[in-house]
N, C-alpha and C positions, 0 to 999 in steps of 0.2 A: 505494499498500499505506499502511494507517494505522501510524501509530508507535506502539511498543509503550510501555508504561508499565514504571514503575521493576522491578516484580516480573516482568513477561513479560521484558523483557530479560536479568535475571539466570537467568531459568530457561533462556531458549533460549541464553544463553553456555555453561550447564554442560551442554544437550545436544549444541551445538555439538563441545566439546571431546569430550565420550564419543564422538561420532562419529569425528571425527579420530584419535583414539588406537585406536579399534577398527578402522579402515580400514587405518591404517598399521601395525598389529600382526599382522591378516589377510594382507597383502601382504610380510611381512618372510621367512616360510618358503620362499615361492616366489622371493624374491629372492635368498635366500641358497642357494639349491637352484641356481640359475644361477652362482653363483660372485661374486655382487656385493657391495658394501659393503652395509649396515642403510640409508645414509642414500638410497640410491635408493628404496627402498621407500616412505620418507618423502617424497620427492619425487613420486613417482608416484601417491601417495595424496593429495597435493595439487591435482596436476593431474587427477585424475578426478572431486576433488569440486568442482572448480572451471568456468567456462565452458566448457574445452576439451571435457569427457564429462559430467558430470551435467545443468550449464548449458545442453547442446545437446538434450535430449531436451524433449519436447512441455512447454508448462508452464514450461519452466525451476526446474527443482526447487531450485537451486542458491539463487534468491532465496530461496525457501521457507524453505530451513535456514540459508543466510547472509542475512537479512535487511540492507538497506542503512545503518538505524539501527542494527545491533548490530556490525557490524563494527568501528566504531570501539573496543569495549571488548575485541574478539579482536583489535585492534590492539595495546592496551595489553599485554595477557598475553602478545604474541609479543613485544614490545622489552623486557618482564623475561625470557622466554627468551634471547633475543638476548644481552643486558646481562650473564647469569650465565653463558652459553656464552663470550662472551668473556673473561669471569674466567677461565674454565678453559684457553681455549687461552694467555692470559698464563701461569698458573701453571704449565703443563706443558709451556712453552716452554724446552726444553732446549738452552742454546749449548755444552754439554759434550759434543755430538754432534759437533762443530767440531774437537777440540781433536786435533790430530796431521793434520788436513785441512784446516786452515782456509785455506792459498793455492788448492788445488786446488776445494775448494766454493765459495770466494768466484767464483772466477774463470768454474765452470760456472754457479753461479748469476747471477752478473753478464751472462753471455750470454743466459742463459736468460729475464730480464726486460728486457734489452735489444733484441732482435730482436723479440718477440711486441708491445713497446711502440711499437718504431718503425713496425711494419707495421700497427699498429692505427692509430695518428695518421694514417697514408696512407690507410686504409681509410676512417677518420672525414671524409675530404676527400668522398668518393663518397657517404656516408650521411649526412653533413650536411645538404644539401640535401631528403632525404626526411625527418627527423626533428628540424629544426630550430625546430618550437613544440611546446610542451608545455604542455597546459592553459593556452591562449590566450597564453601568454609565448614570446617568441624567445630562442632558447637559441644563446649566442655559439657562433663555431667552436673558438676556443681551449681553454674550459674542457670541450666536448664531446669534441673531441679527445685531450684530456688521458685525460679519462676512460674513452675507448675503449681508450687504449693500456695506462691501470692495468688495466682488467678484464680484456684478453688477457693480461697477465703472471703472472696469480695461478697458484699451486700450492698444492691442499689438503692440507698435512702431515697432517692427522688421518687422511684417506682413504689417503694414500698409506702409511702409518705400518700402517692395517692390513692392507694388501694385502700387505706385506713382511713382516707378523707370521704372515697365514693362509699362504703360502709359503714361511716360515721363511728369506725372505732377509734378515732385519736381521742375520742370523749370517755373510753373504758380505760380501767387500769391497763389491761392487756395491751390497748393499741398505745397508750401511753409509755409502757415500757417498752415496747416493740423499738417505739419512735426513739426513745432513748438508748436503747442498744445497738441501734444501726447508727446514730450520730457518731456513738464512739468506735463502732466498725469503720466506720467511714475515715475517719483520723487513722486507725491503726492501719487500714488497708493502704492509704498514701504512705504512710511513714515506711511500711515494708516494702511497697513497692519502690520507692527510691533507693531504699539500700541495696535491694537486689539489682536495680539499674548500676548504682555504683559499682557495683562488684561486677557485672555483665561488661560495664565500659572500658573499667579500669586495664592498665596493661601489664600493671604488678602491685605489690604490697605498697610501694612509695606513691605509686598514683593512686591507688585506692583511699589512704590516709589523707591525700591532697583532697580529694573528693569530697571525702566526708567532713574534713574540716570546712571547706569553701562551703559546703551545705549547711551545717552548723550555724556557721558565721552569717549567711543569707539569711536564716530566718532569724538569727537574731538581731539584725540588723534591720529588719520587715518588721517587727513588733517592738522593739525600745526605741528604733530612729524614725522609720518610716509613719508607724501607726501614730505617734503623737501630732507629726506636722500634719497627717491627713485632717485631724479634728480642725483645719481651719475651713477645709470644704463645707463641712457642716455649716458653722459660722457664716461663711459667704453665701450659702444656701439660704439660711433664714435670714439673713439679710434682704437677698434680692427675691425673697418669697416663691423661690423655684428653682430648680437646674437649670441653669445658664448655660452656655456653649463651651465659654473657658472652664467650667468647673468639671462639665462631661469629658473635655478633650485633656484635662490633666488625668483623670481617672482613665481612659483608654491609653493614653502614653504610659501611665503607670503598668497597666496590664500587659502592654507589647514589650515594655522594656526589661520587666519583670523576667516575662518569658525569655526573652534572648539572654538574659543574665544565667538564669537555670540550665538554657542550654549548654551555654558557653562554659558551667562548671563541667557539665558532663552526666548531668542526669536526664532532663527531659523538659521542654519548653512547657509543659502543662502543670508543672510543678508551681513554676514562677506566677502564671497566673490564678491558681487556685492560693497561694499564698499570700497575693495581693490583695485577693476577695476576702479571704479571714482576717486579714489586718485592717479591712477598714473598719472605721468607730462603728460602734454599737450603740451607746447610750446617748440619747438622743438624736439619733440618726435614722430612724425609723424613716421619715418622709424623704431623706435623700435617698437610701437605700430602693424605697420603691420608685423613685423616680428614675434611678439608674435601670432598675430592672424593665421597668416601661418601655424605656428606650432601644435596649439592647435585646429582650426576649423574644420579641416577635419576629425578626430581621433573623434571629440567631435558630429558633426554632423553626420556622416556616422557609428560610431560605438557606442558612449555611449548614445545620447540621443535617438536612437530608443528604446533602451533598457528602458529607462524611460518611454517613450509611452507605452511600453509593460506592464510594471508596473502596468501603471495607466490603461491600457485597460482590465488586468486581475481582477481588480477590479469593472469594468461595464459590468453589464448585461441588456443589454437593454430588453431580452424577459422578464423578472422578473417585468417590470413597471407595467403591469397591467392598467386599467381604471384608477385608482385613478393616477397614475404616468405619464399618458399622459396630464392629468387635471392639475398637477403640472407644469409639462414641457411646458404646453400654458401659465399658468399664468407665468412662469419663464422667457419665451421669451417675453410676453409681457411686462413685468417690464423692463428688460435689453434693449430691441430696443426701446420702447419709452422713457425711463429714458434717453437714451445714445444720441439717436436723437435728441429729443425735447431738452435736455439741450445743446446741440452743436450748433444746429441750430438756436434757436432761440437766443440764447448766440450773436452768430454771426450776424444775422439779426439785433439783436436791437444795434448792434455797428457799422451798416450801412452798411453790405456787403450784396451786391445782393442775389437774393431767392437763385437763382440756385447753386451760389458758397457756400451759407449757408446749403442749404439741402446737397452738397458734403461733406463739413467737419462734418456735423452730420452722415452721411452714414460710413466715414472714422473712425470717432471716438468710430462708433459702433463694429470696428475689435476688438477679443479677443485673439484666436489663442493662441500659445504656451504658455504668459504669463498667461493668465486664467487658462491652467493646472496646471502651478506652483502653484498658489494660492489655486486651489483647493485641490491640493494633499498636499500642508501643512495643511489644513483644515482637510481632512481625517487622515492625520499623528498625529495630537493633538488633535483627537477625536471631533471635532466639528461637521463634518458629517458622518452620517451612509451611508452605499453603496447603498441605492436607491436613496437618495436626492443627493448623488456625480454624481450618473449615468444622473439625470437630469441635474445636472450643466453641466457635460461634454458635453451632447448633447446638450448644450444652446452654449456652447463655439465653438463646430464645426459649428452649423447652422448659428450663428453670424458672422464666418469667410468665409463660404462659400457662403453667399448672399452678403457682401461687393462688390464682382467685378461686378456680375450682375447687382444690383442697382445703383453702380456708372457710370456703360456705361450707362442705363436709365437715371438717372439725368443729367449726365454731358457726353454727347456724344464725340464720336472722335473727330466732327467738332468742337464742342466748345473748346476742350483741344487744337486743332492746334490754333484757332483764339486766343487764351490765350499766346498760347506759343509765335506766332509771336508777339501780341502786349507788352510780357515781356522783349522780346530781344532787340525790338526797342528802348524801354523806356532805358533799360539799356545800350546801348551802345551809346545812345546822338545822333543819327544820325541827320544831319540837311544840308550838303552841297547840293550842286545843281548838283554835278558830284560825282558817290560812284563808286570804286571799289574795289569787294571782292576779296581775293587771299585765296583760298583753300590749305591749308599746312595741312602734315599728317605723320610729323614724323623725323625722324632721317634720315632714307634711302630715303627720297625727298629730292630733291636740293632747301629746304626750302631759302637760302638764294638769291638765284640767281632769284626763284618764286618772293620774296618779290622786289627786284631791279626791276623786270619788271613790278610789278603792279605800283610802283611808276613811272615807264616811261608811262605807259598807263594813268595816269593820266594829262598828259598834263602841261601847264601852262596857259592856258586862262583862265579861270574860279575858282569859288570858287568849291574846290575838297578836298575828302578824301579818305585814304586808310582803309581797316577793313579787319585785318589778324584772318582767324579761322583757328586754330591750332585742327584738331578734333583727335584724335587716339583711337585705339580699346583697351579695358578694359585688364589689363596686366593677370588680372586672373577672370573668371566669381565667384563671390561668392554664395557659399552656404547659405541657409537661416539660420544664428543664429542671428545676431544682423542685424543693418540696412544697414549694408555694406557699410557704409561711412569712416570709418576710414582707413580698407583694400585699398582704392583708394588713399589714401593723399599723399604719397611719389610720386606716380606716377603722380597725379596732381599738385604737388610742380614743379616736373622736368618740364613737360608739360609748366606750367607757365613761368618757368624762360627760359625757351627756347623761347617761345614767345614773352616774353618781350625784349630777345634779338633781335630779328625780329624785334619789335616795334622802337627798339631802331636806327636800322639800316636803317629803314625807316625814323625814324625822323630826323637823319643824313642828309638823302638825300633831306629834306626839305618839305615831305609830311606830313600832318595832318591825326592822325593815331588814330585807335580804335581797340582794341583787344580783342578776345575771345577764350579762350581754354577750351577744352573738353575733357574726356573721355567717351566714348559710348560704348555700345555693337554693333551697327551696325553703322560705321561711315558713309557710304555711306548715310542711312536715315537722321541721324543728319544734313549732311553736305547739304540735299536737302530743310531740314526745314530752317537752317541757311540762305540761301541762298534766300531764298522767306521772311525770315524774316527781313533781312536788306535792301532789296527795292534797291538792286544794280543794276547799270546800265549796269557793265560787271564784270563777274564772271572768274577769272583766275586760270589753275590748270596744274601742270604738266602732258606731256603726258605720257601714261602710268600708271597713280596714279589710285587707284578705286573711287578718289573723281570726278577726269574727269567724268565718267561716271554719278556721281551725277549732276555736273554742266550740262551736257548737257541734262538732263529733265527740266532744270529751263527756261521756254518759255518766260520770261518777261524780260530779261535781254541778253545783249550780251555774247556769250561765248568763250572766248581763251584759246586756247590748246597750250601750251608751248614744243615746240622740242629743245633742246640744243645741240650742238655739242660737241664730246668729249673734245674738248681743247679750252678755251676761246679766244677771241682775241677781238683788240680795234674794234669797230663800227664807220665807216663811212660813212653808209647811209643806208635807208630806201627804201625797193621797196614794192609799193603796188599791187598786182594783180587786176586790173581794168574788173571786171567781169559785168556779166548783171542780177544776182541776188540779193537779198536782202542781200546774205553772202558777197557778193562783196561789197557792198554799205559799210558795218560794218567794213570791213577789210580797206576800204579807213582811214576812220574817227579814227580806230585805229590806223593806220599805220602814219597819220599826226598828233596824238597825240604823240606818240614815237618821232618822227622826232623832232617836236618841241620841247619837254623836253630833247633831245639830244643835239640839235641844228645842225644837219646833213642834207644833202640834200633829197628832198624825190624825189621817182621816180615813176610815175604812168605807171605801164608796161601794155601792151596789146598783143594779139596776131596777131596783124594787119588786123584785120577785120574791116569793114567800121562803125558796130554799136559800138564796142568796143572804135575806135578812137575816135568817134563822143562824146561817153559817156566821155572820157579823156580827151577830149580838154575842155570840158562842166565844169568838175569837178578842171580842173586846173585854169579855170578861175575863179569859186568861190572860191578855196581855197587861191590865188593870192590876191583877193579884202579882203578875212577874215586875211591876214598879213601872210598868212603860203607859202613860197618859194614851188614850184612843178615845176617838168617838165615831159614831155611826153617821153615816148621810147617803143622800143619792145623787146620781150624776149630775141632774138636772139642779137640785139644791147648791152642791159645790158651783155649779157656773154660775149661779146669783149672788153667790157668797162675798161681799164687798172685802173680809179681809184676806182672802186667799184666790186673787186674782190670777189667771193663768199668766202671769209673764213671771210671777214669783213662786209658781207653785211646782212641785219635784210630782210626778206622776209616774208609779212604779204598777204596771201591769204584766201578767203572764202572757206567753206567746199566745197560749192555744184560748185565750178568753176576751179574742177580738180588741180590738182598737178603743181605745177612750174619746168620747167626743172631744175632749180641750187636747188632745195630743198635738204636738209641734207648738204650742204656744209656750211651753217651759222646756224645760229637762225632762227627757223621759228615760225609765231605765225599764227595758224589755225584759222580762226574766222566762227563762226555762227551766225548769227543776228537774232535779237528778232522776235518773229512769228508774232507779234504785230507791228512790226514797218515798215513803207513805207517812208522809206527814213527821216522821221522826225529826229531820234537821229542826223544826219548827219548836217541836216537844223538848227536843233536847235542850234548845237556848231557853225557854220559858221556865223549864225546872231548872237549868242551873241559875237562874236568876231568882228565881224561889228561893233556893237554897243556900245562897249569897248571903243574906241577911242572919242566918242561923249561924253558920261556919264565923262571921265576923263577932256575933255575940259570944261564941263559944271562946274563940281566939281574947275578946274582951275579959272573959271571966278568968281567963288562966292568969 
């Protein structure tokens, strides 16, 4: 094939990138439908465009699409994408994940690295004789065994984090511990790979000592000299109100220069990019980190990394494996899966973690994904792996990634995840009061302040009560899979938490005991349903017309109150409860009594004049009076004519099943749906407690 001139080469590179991106995007929906991470689609696209599929067709279309003289230019694009990716990995490295879990996570991670590393080096004794020559050069056993052991020990933190997020497992103790273990594993893996590369690339003992000394010196300079000076970027970003081109240019220059320096040291350019990302300031730098990620992630994931995958795929030829290659693949899979799973699961079990959770951690730590491909490409580049063993190892990376989600679903099914989420949230909130109101707030566009005020009023005054404020917002940006996806949300999390704390201060000033929960979610309605169940709330309050009101309505175990507010606020001078004949009507009377009690205003029991409703209202009036809650009975017509309780200052409380009130819409309206399992028991319990309270106080005084 004739060489292409410069213009033809440029045109082919552009065409190749377009084809790569297109195929990866087309495979994405199919892979997601199979509940697989997006990275799997990009890897499969790479294999499809390489000699394993396209190249196996008559005429070898792969060579026409990716001519040999064009591939070095694609390799440069791939190297740039890989370098920026490693910077993102370093930037999103969150060692705060191990806070409070250090000993446990460290032990599990050490075991999940040591066992596959040892088994990998033993496997290398068998594989070395088959793959000891790469491009005509002999590969010594020691570097070959060390590299194979390191490759077996990798866990893909980004893929693991995405799987946990999609199953909502990051909110469970199992998911949180798996994230912490993967974070430690990430650090251990890169250190181990750097040491192996130093051994592989050194020309002798003195050269190895030099490389190790220079590497350690580079790390020290990055964290003790460069990192403090990078704080200036945070200050300038805050002064400018956003990420400026000059700040972004400094970051990019830092990434590229750091990559150049580690390459000159003799380890690999990826370590410089990773260390520069890890050295970026953390405290107070959430907005800067988010804005940097927003600038680099989309281009990196959509444009540059797919090229890296295809450059990898061009070196993978599944059709050339043969029977011996399949045997090697089975051996590699056995060592990789057994080593990672047993190392992590056995260590977790030994630390007292229950069998199901220990097994789930073992499955998650076996995820390899893109991180493994990075390691394998380094091995291919430095001449440790030949193309046949490289193909075997890439297939292992794909298979261990694909098998994680279905195995996890088998070992740790959705019902177990749901149970652990509820348990974790109850523990985190520390709920203990006998009456609990949950307020579902959903962001700046909802009247959250007034919603919280009404939540306080629904507490009443006659018993031990507490208010839970749950502020659930949609994620501002759906992250594509590059890093863990955590830092990208930090600024939004901080804003949401600040708003939630402001609401909590408002409720505390009104005399309520308050617990708060703030979260960003891909599906706020689903998260609201889970949180309503997790809190064990007696009453769930949401704003009328809000998306979360629908989530509240699906919670059968609690009274659900929907708040309708008038356009203009006014002083509340009374509460009117529609006395219906359903469970909703009974729940409405209970909530109305609590509000009137909290506000210190009259309570009106409203009927339509029918005999049954009137008799029920009389019974309720008597029971409320016995409990110390002043109430009177009236009809709808009389209420509208009453001068002291005009509609503008009247709170109307009615059951959903009892129909609209004639005055609805003139003042605040609380629409109440009773619990599906309540047979007037909640109202009875409230009134009984209020009747017993004076006797308890009297006994306490006698003591």
